[in-house]
Phi, psi and omega in degrees: 000133176239131181255132182233130176244124176286103190282346174279343172272320188293136181241021174057038179291331175088006179298328177293333185293318178297322182281322183218073181292343178285343187245320186246150180201156175255137178284188184294339184260002179084015179268142182290137165233154181204158181272125184280337183226067177287159175297150181303338179292347176262002184313306184302319179292321183289322176299317173300321183291318177298320178298318183275353180299118186291343180249007180048050182270349186257122169233156183240136175240149178262000000 
C-alpha cells in the first residue's frame, strides 16, 4: 500500500492524525508528515483517514 497526500490540497487540519496516528502526524510547526508506505495492517486506519480528510487530499495505491 502506498499513501499519497496532495500537499497542495492539504491544509494541515489533522483529521488524518486522529484516524491513523501511526501513519500521519503534525510536526512541531503544525505541518503534516506521513509514512508513505505503511504496512497493510494499517489499511483500515488509512482508509478512514482518507475518508475524513475535509479536502480529500489523501489517496491510496496498491
